[in-house]
N, C-alpha and C positions, 0 to 999 in steps of 0.2 A: 481431677485433671489439673496438673500444675501448668504454670506459664513457661516451664523449661521442658524441652523435648528430650525424653529418655533415649540414649543411644540405641538400645535394642529396639524401641518403637520405630525409630528412624530407619534402622537397618532393614526392618520388615517392609518398608515402602519402596526400597530400592531393588532394581534388577539391572545391574551394570551391563548386562548383555543387551539390554533394550533401553538406551537412554531416552529415546523419544516417548516410549510408553511410561518410563519412570517420571519424565517431566509432567505428563498428564496427571499421573497419580499424586505427585507432589503438589502441583497446583491445586488440585481438588482438596487436598488436605490443608493447604494453606488458606483456601477459601473458607473451609470449615472451622478455622481457628481465628476468625476475624475478631473475636472478643478477647483474645489472648495475645497481645502484641509481641511478646517474647517468643512464644511458640510459632506464631505465623512468620516472624522474621527468620527464625531458624529454618523453617521449611523453604522459605524463598531463597536462602543461601544455597539449598540443595537443588532448587529449580535452576539457579545459575549454574551449578555444577553440571546438571543434566544438559543444559544448553551448550556448555563448553565442550562436553564429550561429543556433541553433534557438530561441532565446528562453528557455532553461532557465538563467536567470542565477544563482538561488540555488544550484542544484546545482553550477553551474560554480565559484562562489566556494568551495563546500565542498571540491571536488577540490583547488583551489589551497591552501586552508587546511591540508589534510593533508600537503602536501609539505614535506620538509626540503631546505634548500639544500645538497645534498651535493656539488655542483660549482658553479663559477662559472656555467656555462651554465644550470644549473637555477634559480639565484638570479635571473639576469637574465630568463629566460623567465617565471618566476612574476610578476615585475613587469610584463612586457610584456602578459601575458594578463590580469592584474588591470586594467591601465590600459585595455585593450580593453573589458572588462566595464563599467568606470566610464563609458567613452564611450557604450556602448549604453544605459546607464541615464541618460544626460544629466548626469552628474556631471563636467562638463568640467574644472573646476579641479583635482579630485582626479586625474583622468585625466592632465592635463598634469604635475602634479608627479610622478606615478608614472612616466610615460614619461621625464621628465628624470632620475629616479633610475636607471631602466634604462640610459639612454645613458651616464651617468657610470660606473656599475658595469661596463658592457660595455667601455668605453674603458680602464678600469683593468685589465681581464682580458684585453685584446687580442682581444676577440670582435667583430671588424669588422662581420660580417653583422648581428649583434644590435644593435650600436651604430647602424648605419644604419637598421634596422627602428624602433628607438625614436625617432630623429630624424624619420624619415618620419611617424610617428604624432603627434609633437609639431607637425609642420607642419599635420596635419589638425585637431587639436583646439585649437591656439593660433593661430587664423587671423591675428591681428594681427602675429604674428612668424613667419608661415609662410615668408616669403622667407628669413629668417635661418636657420631650422632646415633648410630645404632646401639652402641653400648650404653649411651645415656638413656635411650628409649627402653632398653631391656632392664636398666636399673629401676626405672619407674614401674615397669610391669612386674618385676620381681618383688618390689615392696608393696604392691597393691593387693588389696582384698576384693576389689571390684571385678566381677567376672567379665564385663565388657572390656576392661582394661587388660585383663590377663589374656584374653583371646588374641591380642596383638602379638604375642610371642610367636605364633605360627608364621605370620607374614614377615616379621622382623628377621627371624632366623632363616627363613627360606630365601628372602631377598639377599641377605648377606652371604648365604651359601653360593647362590648363583654368581654374585659379584666376584667371589673368590675363585670359583671354578673358571670364570672367564679370563682370568689372568694366570691360570696355571697353578694356583695354590689349592690343588685338588684334595689333599689329605685334610687340610684345614676346612675346606668346603664340606667334606663329609661329616665332620663334627657338627657343623651348623645344620646340615640337612637332617642329621639324626636328632638334633635338639628341636627342629621344627616338627619332625614326626611325633616326638614325645609330647610336645605341647599340643599337637592336634589330637592325640589320644586323650590328654588330660582335659582340654578346654575347648577343642575345636569341633567341627562337624564331621560327619561320616565322610563327606566329600573331601574335606581337607585331609583326613587321615589317609585316604587312598592316594590323593595327589602328592602328598609328602612321601609316602611310601615309594611311589613311582620315582620321585626325585632322588631318594636314597639309592634305588637301583641304577638310576642313570649315572650317578656319581661312581658307583662301584664299577660300572662298565668302564668309565674314564680311567680308573685305577687299575684296570686289567683283571678285576675280580669277577670274571664272567659267569662262573657257575653260580655264585651267590646272586648276582644280579638277575640271571635267568630264572632262578627259582622264585624270586620275588615277582617278576613280571609274569610268569605263568599263573601264580595265584591271583594276580591282579586281572588277568584275562578272564578268569572264571567270574570275577565280581563285576568286570567292565567289559563285557564281550563286544560292545560296539565302539570301543575306544581305539581310534587310529594310532594314537601315541603309544599305547601298550603293544599293538600289533607291530608297529615299526621297530620298537626296541627288541621284541622277541626276534624278529627277522634279523636285525643287526647282530644280536647276541649269538644266535644259532650260526651265523656266518663266521663268528670268531672262535667257536668251539674247535679245539684241536690246535689253534694257533697261539693260545695263551693259557693262563692258569697252569 
């Protein structure tokens, strides 16, 4: 066991739908890493993240304040989690500068996964340059041989697609939704493959390609029978049949 926390190991400790439970798991893991200062500090940055997701922002800042940058990974993760807290607080300019510092520090240290995470967060908080930050993140992903880094293609393409669709650039959005689905097939999870397929169909509905969208959603209904999102899309699409295509 090394003093640096592998991203895949950290991912396995997280349940973003349950930040309170994740905090308990991460605290226990940090307690168990007391002989490895770097690993313990990285875990505590994630404790701060879980606290932030619960709205305990001041306490989360205090956790980060207490950490020493004993490794490059710790230093970058402190910046990342500080930036996420700033974003939650609405301090977007400070968040952007913090994420940019994290991206630079990660690149210098060769920490591709953290560099992409920082660039992804820049795209979120710096909307005017979102396309630039996403493109830079995708360049890192495309050049990487690391599976954890390559997994980021799914989220990056998906987020960019929704941004484009929100401003009416729907044809361009479809290209990114399709790229997100292709990435999910290649390097993502089964859940990501289904969710990105749903998003492709949703975009097709926006483009008036109702028959294609409905075919996709009906297949998804067989795979995800309890999904309200699939059911809602099918109802909407069936209501459009005969009025478009």
